[in-house]
N, C-alpha and C positions, 0 to 999 in steps of 0.2 A: 675747211680743208686743213689737214695736218700740216704744220709748217715744215716738217722734215721729210716726209715720205708721201709719194703720190701713188695710190693703188692703181695698177694697170691690169685689167682683166677683161678679156673679150666678152665675158658673160654679163658684164654690167650694162645697164641701159643708160643712155645719155640723151639729154635734150641738146638741141643745137647750141654749141658754145659753152654749155654748163653741165658738169657731171651730175647725174641724178642717182640716188641710191648708193652712193659710194660709202662703204663701211669704214669704220676706223681701222687703220692698218695694224697688223701684228707687228710688234717691235722687232721681230726677227726678219721681217720681209724687207729686202733690199734689192732695188732694181738698178740695172746698169743699161744705159743707152749705148748702142754700138753702131759704128760705121763699118759695115761688113761688105767688102768689095768682091768676094768670090761670086755672090749672087746679086750684087748691087742692092743689098738690103739696108734699110734702117731697121734695127731690131732692138727689142728690150728683153734682157735676160734677168731671171731671178737668181741672184747670187747664192741663195740658200739651196735651191734645188738644181741649179745649173741648167735649168730649162729656158728655152726661148718662149716667152709668153705673148709676144706681139711682134709682127713684122710689117714692113711697108716696102713695096717696090712699085715700079711704074704700072704694073698690071692692076694695082689697087688705087691708082692716083686720080683717075678720071681725066688725065691729060690727053690731048689729041696725039695721035700717033707720031706726027712730025716733031713733037717736042719731047718725046719720051727718052731719047738718047741723051738729052741734056743731063739726065740724072743717073748716068752710069758712074760707078766708082765713087761713092760718097767719101768726102774728105773731112766733113765736120758734122756734128750732131749736138745741138744745144737745146736743153729743155727751156722753154720760154712760156710766157703768159700763164704763170701759175701751174706749170706742168701739164697744161692742156694741149700744148703744141710743141713740135720739135722743129727748130730751124736747121735745115739741111743744106749743105754745100756739096756739089759734085763737079765733075770735070767741066760741065757745060752750063750748069744752072744753080740757082739759089731759090729756096722755097720754104714755105711754112706749111707743115703738115699738122692737121688736127688729129690727135690720137684717137678720139672717139669714133670717127667715121672714116679715117684714112684719107680724108679729102685734103688736097693741096689748095689752101684757101688764098694763096698768093704765090707767084713765082716770077722769075726773071731769067733771061739768058745772060750768061756771064760775059759773052763777047770774046771768049778765049781768055788766055792769061793764066791758066792753071790755078783757079781759085782754091784756097785752102781753108778759109774761115770767114765767118760773117758775124754781125752783131746787130741786134735790134736797138736802134737809136730812138729817141722820142720822135715818133712819126715816120721814120724811114729806116733803111737798112744799109750798113756799111759792109764792104767785102774786101778782103785782102787777097791779092793775086801774086803768086810766086813767079820765079823766073821761068819763062816759057819759050825763049828765043823768038818771040813775036812782039810787036809793038804793044800788045795787050798785057804783057807780063810786067812784073815789078811795079804793080799799081795798087793804090788804095782807092776804092770807088764808093760812091753813094748812089743808091737807087731810091727813087721816090716810090713810096708804097701807097697804092690806091686799091682798096679791096673790091672795088667795083669795075676796075679796068686793068686787066693784066692778060698776058705776061708783059712785063716791062722788057724792052729789048735794048735799051741804052741807059748807061749811067748818066745822072744829071751833073755829076762832078767827079773828076779823076785827078789823082795826085801821084807823084812818084813814090815808090816804096820798095826799095831793093829787097828781093827775096821775101816778099810779104807772106807771112804764114798765120797771122793771128790778129784779132781785134777784140777789145773788151771795153764796154762802156762803164765808166766810173760815175755812178749816179750822184754820189756825194760831192765830188770835185767837179762834176760836169765836164769831164774830158774823155776823149777816146784814146785808149792806149793801144799801141801796135808796135811790133818790132820790125826794124830793118835788119840788114845783114850784121851790123856791129853795134846797133843802138836800140834803145827803147824810147819810142817817141810818144809825146802827149799832144793831142790836138783839141783845140776848142771847137765846139760844134754850134752852128747857128745858121741864120739865113743871111744871104747877101743878095740884095735886089730880088728878094722873094725866092731865091734858089738855095737849097740846102748846101752848106759849105763847111769845110774844115780849115783851121788855121794852125799850123805847127807852132806850138808855144814852148816846147822843151824837147831836148834830145839828150838822153843819158847814155854814156858808153856802157856796154855790157861789162859785167864784172870779170876779173881775172883774164882780161884780154880775149874773152869769149867771142865767138862768131857763129853764124848760122843757127840762130835760135829757132825753135819750132813752136812749142805750145805756150800759150799765155792764157791763164784761166783763174777765176777767183778761188781763193782758199775758203772753204765753207766756214761761215760764222766769223770771219776775220776781215779786217780792212787790208788784205794783202792779196798778192797774185802769185800763183805758181808760174815759174818760168823754166823752160827746159832749153838747154843749149846742147851742142853735140856731145859734150862730155859730162855735164853736171845738171843738177836740179837745184833751183833757188826758190826762196820766197822773197818777193819784192814788196817793200813797204812804201806806198805812195806818199805818206806823210813825211817820213824821214828820208825818202829817196835812197833807201838802203837795200842792197841785195844780200841776203843771208843764205849761204850754202846749206843744203839739207843732205844729211848723210844717207846714202842708199847702198844697197848691195853692190858689190864690186862689178858684177856683170851688167848692171843696168846703165846702159849708155844709149845715146841717140834716141831718147824717149820722144814718142810722138804725142803723148797726152799725159796729163796728170789731173787727178780729181780726188777731192777729200770730202768728208762728211762729218756728222756730229760724233760725239763720244761713242766708241765701239765700232765705228766704220774705219777700215784701213784706208790709207791713201793709196789709190790704185794708179798704175802707170802702164802704158803700152810700150813694151820694148820689142822692136822688130827681131824676130828669129829667122825670118826669110825676107831678104831685100828690105821692103819698107813695112811689112805687116807681121802679124802673129795670129795664132788662133786662141791666144790666152791673154788675160790681164793679171798682173801680179801686184802685191803690196810692195812698198819700197824696201822691205827687207828680203824680197824675193819670194815670199810665200804665195802660192797660187790663190787667186780669188775667184776667177771665172775661167773655165777652159771649154771652148766650143769644139765642134767636130774638126777633124784634122784638115778638112778642106777650107775652113773659114780663113778669110784674110781680113782680120780686124785692123783698122787703121787708127781709130780712136775709141775710147770708152769713157763715159762720164756717169757718175751717180745721178740718178733721177731725183734731184733735190732742189729745194728753193735756192734762188741766187739773189740775195738782197744787196750784194755789192753792185749789181748792175740794174736791178729792177725793183720797183716798189713791191711791198708785200701783197697788195691786191693788183697784180699785173694783169689787167683785163684786156681781152680782145675787143676791138671796136664792135659795138652792138650790131652794126650793119651786117656783119657776116655771121 
């Protein structure tokens, strides 16, 4: 598998869990994964042609009817397991979608709390829930992942996290990063009496007196994280514990997502043009990169690329599934 780009084409044939007959990608082919809320889609767009080449919604999920509304309004889409799956978060659920056959191979009920992001930990999944005016909001949760028994309906561990919007696993440092309303927190992850658990080990104030951060996501090919606050874009260096502001076009504020790639890829951001969404993704200088139909309500967009900050190079799904 090419380390930089994963070809997604519905005409390709796949064996269960492993892509078959996947050709070497054209260097000009660049795919973006979208959280599209107008039709409750997870979609993949070709940035070169501006076409949608793959979509998923509950009609393709195989989910029972009573669980389908868990996946309205996707708020997170992360390529995982070597680009074979997408980790999706929606208003009521968290799930792993296998791109090849559109199957949701594991999922859970969020239990409310307005979940905004999730992360694949070694063996389990962490979820960040934002403020929801319910007891389920402002929480960081861990769900035990069992590929033979799901959906999961309850988290096995729950922790306070004011305005939780993001979670990122730092594979090298073996910590989970997540922002609260005014801080960036680091959590050690392990087992306590056989139960997955997190321990807060560091809490860093956001730079420049910032508050209400939104996205936290690895910068491609770097040991750094993109961080968006209500007014600025930063790169955070976990080794130096330093936040460096990144210059963006003047109108780019309240960014919902940030994603970068190898040489030649622009860093793309989602700036809301209507309430919390837009039908377009732009580079940090404001140049359009992908523009969808006017009715699209894109909440986040991420390049479909390898993420070695969080996962091993051969990030494989368990053979059972």
